C-alpha positions as CSV (number, residue, x, y, z in Angstrom):
1,M,-21.8,-0.2,-35.8
2,K,-19.6,2.7,-37.1
3,N,-15.9,2.2,-37.7
4,V,-13.8,2.4,-34.9
5,N,-10.4,3.9,-36.2
6,I,-8.2,4.0,-33.2
7,R,-5.3,5.9,-33.7
8,F,-2.4,5.6,-31.6
9,I,0.1,8.8,-31.8
10,I,2.5,9.2,-29.0
11,K,1.5,12.9,-28.3
12,D,-2.0,11.4,-27.3
13,I,-0.6,10.0,-24.3
14,I,-0.3,13.7,-22.5
15,F,-3.7,13.7,-20.7
16,L,-4.7,16.6,-18.3
17,E,-7.3,15.3,-16.1
18,D,-8.3,15.1,-12.6
19,D,-6.9,11.7,-11.9
20,M,-3.1,12.8,-13.0
21,N,-1.3,15.8,-12.3
22,Y,0.8,17.6,-14.6
23,F,4.1,16.1,-13.3
24,T,3.0,12.9,-13.9
25,N,2.1,13.7,-17.5
26,S,5.6,15.4,-18.5
27,L,7.5,12.3,-16.8
28,L,4.9,10.0,-19.1
29,E,5.9,12.6,-22.1
30,F,9.6,12.2,-21.4
31,L,9.7,8.7,-20.9
32,S,7.8,8.1,-24.3
33,S,10.5,10.1,-26.1
34,T,13.1,7.8,-24.9
35,K,11.2,4.3,-26.8
36,Q,12.9,3.5,-29.7
37,N,10.4,0.4,-29.9
38,N,6.7,0.1,-30.2
39,Y,5.8,-0.2,-26.6
40,I,2.0,-0.4,-27.6
41,P,0.4,-2.9,-30.0
42,E,0.1,-1.2,-33.5
43,I,-3.4,-1.3,-34.9
44,N,-3.8,-2.2,-37.9
45,N,-7.4,-2.2,-40.0
46,L,-8.9,-5.8,-41.4
47,K,-11.8,-6.1,-43.9
48,F,-13.4,-9.1,-44.9
49,S,-14.9,-8.6,-48.5
50,N,-18.1,-10.5,-49.7
51,D,-16.0,-13.0,-51.4
52,G,-14.5,-14.2,-48.3
53,T,-11.2,-12.7,-49.0
54,S,-9.4,-10.2,-46.4
55,I,-8.2,-6.7,-47.2
56,L,-5.7,-5.4,-44.7
57,S,-5.4,-1.6,-44.7
58,L,-2.1,-0.5,-43.0
59,K,-2.1,2.6,-41.1
60,M,2.0,3.4,-41.4
61,E,2.2,6.4,-38.9
62,D,5.3,7.3,-36.8
63,R,4.1,7.0,-33.4
64,F,7.2,8.4,-31.7
65,P,8.8,11.8,-31.5
66,T,11.0,13.0,-34.5
67,Q,13.7,13.3,-31.9
68,Q,14.4,10.4,-29.7
69,T,16.8,10.2,-26.5
70,S,19.1,7.6,-25.8
71,I,18.5,7.1,-22.1
72,P,20.5,4.7,-20.0
73,E,18.7,1.7,-18.4
74,L,18.6,2.9,-14.7
75,F,17.6,6.2,-15.6
76,N,14.2,4.8,-17.2
77,A,13.4,2.5,-14.6
78,S,13.4,5.1,-11.8
79,L,11.9,7.5,-14.0
80,C,8.9,4.9,-14.0
81,F,8.6,4.6,-10.6
82,M,8.7,8.6,-10.1
83,I,5.5,8.2,-12.8
84,L,4.0,5.4,-10.4
85,D,4.2,7.3,-7.5
86,S,3.0,10.9,-8.5
87,Y,0.0,8.9,-10.3
88,I,-0.9,7.5,-6.8
89,D,-0.4,10.7,-5.0
90,S,-2.7,12.4,-7.5
91,L,-5.5,9.6,-7.0
92,Y,-5.0,9.3,-3.0
93,Y,-4.2,12.6,-1.8
94,E,-3.9,10.8,1.6
95,M,-1.0,8.7,0.8
96,E,0.9,11.8,-0.4
97,G,4.1,11.7,1.6
98,T,3.9,8.7,3.3
99,K,6.6,6.1,3.1
100,F,6.5,4.0,-0.2
101,N,6.2,0.5,1.4
102,E,3.1,2.2,3.1
103,K,1.7,3.4,-0.3
104,Y,2.2,-0.3,-1.7
105,K,0.6,-1.7,1.4
106,N,-2.6,0.8,1.0
107,L,-3.0,0.3,-2.6
108,P,-6.1,-1.4,-3.9
109,K,-5.7,-4.8,-5.2
110,N,-9.2,-6.0,-5.7
111,N,-8.8,-7.1,-9.2
112,N,-6.3,-8.4,-11.4
113,I,-5.4,-4.8,-13.0
114,E,-5.2,-3.7,-9.6
115,I,-3.1,-6.6,-9.1
116,M,-0.8,-5.8,-11.6
117,F,-0.2,-2.4,-10.9
118,S,0.6,-2.8,-7.5
119,Q,3.3,-5.4,-8.1
120,L,4.9,-2.7,-10.9
121,Y,5.2,-0.4,-7.8
122,R,6.3,-2.6,-5.6
123,I,9.1,-3.9,-8.4
124,L,9.8,-0.6,-9.0
125,K,10.1,0.9,-5.3
126,L,13.2,-1.9,-4.6
127,Y,14.7,-0.6,-7.8
128,R,14.9,3.2,-6.9
129,N,15.3,2.3,-3.1
130,A,18.4,0.6,-4.6
131,T,19.8,3.3,-6.9
132,I,19.1,6.0,-4.5
133,H,20.5,4.5,-1.3
134,H,22.3,1.3,-2.4
135,V,24.1,1.8,-5.5
136,S,27.1,-0.7,-4.2
137,G,24.4,-3.5,-4.5
138,I,23.6,-3.0,-8.4
139,S,25.1,-4.7,-10.5
140,I,25.0,-5.0,-14.6
141,T,26.5,-8.0,-16.9
142,K,25.7,-8.4,-20.6
143,D,22.6,-9.9,-20.1
144,L,21.1,-9.2,-16.4
145,L,20.5,-6.4,-13.9
146,N,21.1,-7.8,-10.5
147,I,20.4,-5.9,-7.1
148,E,21.1,-7.1,-3.9
149,Y,21.3,-5.3,-0.7
150,S,20.3,-5.5,3.1
151,H,18.3,-2.9,5.2
152,G,17.2,-3.6,8.4
153,K,16.4,-7.4,8.8
154,I,15.2,-7.7,5.3
155,N,17.8,-9.0,2.3
156,Y,16.6,-7.5,-1.1
157,L,17.2,-9.3,-4.1
158,F,16.4,-8.4,-7.8
159,T,17.7,-10.1,-10.8
160,I,16.1,-9.6,-14.2
161,T,17.0,-9.5,-17.5
162,H,17.4,-6.2,-19.5
163,K,14.8,-7.5,-21.9
164,G,12.6,-7.4,-18.5
165,I,13.3,-4.1,-17.8
166,E,12.3,-2.9,-21.0
167,I,8.9,-4.8,-20.9
168,I,8.2,-3.4,-17.5
169,E,8.8,0.4,-19.0
170,D,6.8,-0.6,-21.9
171,M,3.8,-1.8,-19.3
172,V,3.8,1.5,-17.8
173,L,3.4,3.5,-20.7
174,C,0.8,1.0,-22.1
175,F,-1.0,1.4,-18.7
176,F,-1.4,5.0,-19.0
177,Y,-2.5,5.0,-22.5
178,Y,-5.2,2.2,-22.2
179,N,-6.5,3.7,-19.1
180,K,-7.9,6.4,-21.0
181,L,-9.6,4.4,-23.7
182,N,-13.0,3.0,-23.7
183,Y,-12.4,-0.5,-23.8
184,S,-13.7,-2.9,-21.3
185,Y,-12.2,-3.9,-18.5
186,H,-11.4,-7.5,-19.2
187,Y,-9.8,-6.3,-22.9
188,K,-7.2,-4.2,-20.7
189,E,-7.0,-6.8,-18.1
190,Y,-5.9,-9.2,-21.0
191,L,-3.8,-7.0,-22.6
192,F,-1.9,-5.6,-19.4
193,Y,-1.6,-9.2,-18.4
194,S,0.3,-10.3,-21.7
195,Y,2.9,-7.5,-20.8
196,Y,3.3,-8.7,-17.0
197,D,3.3,-12.6,-17.8
198,D,6.5,-11.6,-19.7
199,I,7.8,-9.6,-17.0
200,L,7.4,-12.4,-14.7
201,K,9.3,-14.5,-17.2
202,E,12.3,-12.4,-17.4
203,I,12.6,-12.1,-13.3
204,I,15.1,-14.7,-12.4
205,A,14.9,-13.9,-8.6
206,Y,13.3,-11.2,-6.3
207,N,12.6,-11.1,-2.7
208,D,11.9,-7.7,-0.6
209,E,9.8,-7.3,3.0
210,N,6.7,-8.8,1.3
211,N,8.5,-11.9,0.0
212,D,7.6,-13.3,-3.9
213,I,6.1,-11.2,-6.6
214,E,2.5,-12.0,-6.9
215,T,1.0,-14.1,-9.9
216,I,-2.6,-14.0,-11.3
217,N,-4.8,-16.1,-13.5
218,S,-5.4,-14.4,-16.3
219,K,-5.6,-14.4,-20.3
220,K,-2.9,-13.1,-22.8
221,I,-3.6,-11.5,-26.3
222,N,-1.0,-10.1,-28.7
223,R,0.5,-6.9,-27.3
224,F,2.6,-6.6,-30.2
225,E,0.2,-6.1,-33.0
226,R,-3.8,-5.9,-33.0
227,L,-6.2,-5.8,-36.3
228,N,-9.2,-3.9,-35.5
229,C,-12.0,-5.6,-37.9
230,D,-15.5,-4.3,-38.0
231,S,-16.5,-6.7,-41.1
232,I,-16.9,-10.0,-39.7
233,N,-20.1,-11.5,-39.7
234,F,-21.6,-13.5,-36.9
235,K,-25.2,-15.0,-35.9
236,I,-26.6,-15.3,-33.0
237,S,-28.0,-18.8,-31.8
238,N,-29.8,-18.9,-28.7
239,I,-27.4,-17.6,-25.9
240,I,-24.4,-18.5,-28.1
241,I,-23.0,-16.1,-30.9
242,I,-20.7,-17.6,-33.9
243,F,-18.4,-15.6,-35.5
244,D,-17.8,-16.6,-39.6
245,I,-13.8,-16.2,-39.5
246,P,-12.1,-18.4,-42.0
247,Q,-9.3,-20.2,-40.0
248,K,-6.8,-19.9,-42.8
249,I,-7.0,-16.2,-42.3
250,I,-6.3,-16.9,-38.3
251,D,-3.7,-18.7,-39.2
252,R,-1.9,-16.5,-41.3
253,I,-2.4,-13.3,-39.1
254,N,-1.2,-15.1,-35.7
255,C,-4.4,-14.5,-33.8
256,A,-4.5,-11.0,-33.4
257,I,-7.9,-9.9,-34.3
258,D,-10.5,-7.5,-32.1
259,I,-13.3,-7.8,-33.3
260,N,-15.7,-5.0,-33.4
261,I,-19.3,-5.7,-33.4
262,S,-22.6,-4.0,-32.6
263,I,-25.7,-5.9,-30.8
264,N,-28.9,-4.0,-30.0
265,E,-27.0,-0.6,-30.0
266,K,-24.4,-1.8,-27.9
267,H,-20.8,-2.1,-29.0
268,F,-18.1,-4.6,-28.6
269,I,-14.5,-5.2,-28.8
270,I,-13.3,-8.6,-28.6
271,P,-10.0,-10.0,-28.7
272,I,-10.3,-13.4,-31.1
273,E,-7.9,-15.0,-28.4
274,V,-10.8,-15.0,-26.2
275,L,-13.0,-17.1,-28.5
276,D,-13.3,-20.9,-28.1
277,H,-12.0,-23.3,-31.4
278,L,-15.2,-23.3,-33.0
279,K,-14.9,-19.6,-33.3
280,Q,-17.9,-19.0,-30.9
281,M,-18.8,-17.5,-27.4
282,S,-21.4,-16.9,-25.2
283,I,-23.4,-13.4,-24.9
284,E,-22.9,-13.3,-21.2
285,E,-19.0,-13.4,-22.0
286,I,-19.5,-10.9,-24.9
287,N,-21.0,-8.5,-22.6
288,K,-17.8,-8.4,-20.9
289,F,-16.4,-6.9,-23.5
290,E,-19.1,-3.9,-24.5
291,L,-17.0,-0.7,-24.8
292,K,-17.7,2.0,-22.3
């Protein structure tokens, strides 16, 4: 298999494709320019030598623009809503101009990624409505952002840590970045879920016309760092693939390897977190991680 050298440079986040309009791209570019931290996993290369030792090749690239902007939290979260709303209009022309809650109800929710996207939109919809129509219901303390207001017969409530708002912003950017890469559905689901579950942990209280935020069952992988490795030996035994990964290596790098393998001219990227304690996996499961 060719060495999969995935480079994450912020300018690459700008996509001009049929399913994303120019406005969405411009908003994404601006949002990314405000980020002071790494919002997507830092990708480095990991090599195993013949004697069993490992060589870590670091890519120390600046993934952010040279000029960064300090933008208040309230503005960035509102910007995230604009990005999602604009993107929905690009995908589903029939929704353009409809009420936000109608858009939410009509968003597809057939798999975990679609559910997570819909819940992000839902959270940010409440946030946007508060900043536009119910500013008096917003209070900010050292630790929390609290939104509380009534509209019609609904009592809207949203209390979240500032860290939670930051993770929401990171997840929005990560979603659009990875949405264009050829990783498998399952890899993307597990990565997105790593953000989503962390967001839910930062939400203290939530209520809108649809009650609580939806939870899902999925797997988490390290969302801060990934080690890209195409030199791991493996063998196929019946319907099981067994990987030769020294436990001391796994312990030292905190289980963040992306295993790159090729079988019968098919290529796979498998997050090590999905392997069992014997560092093996069925071929059926491996197939879920085939590159598109």
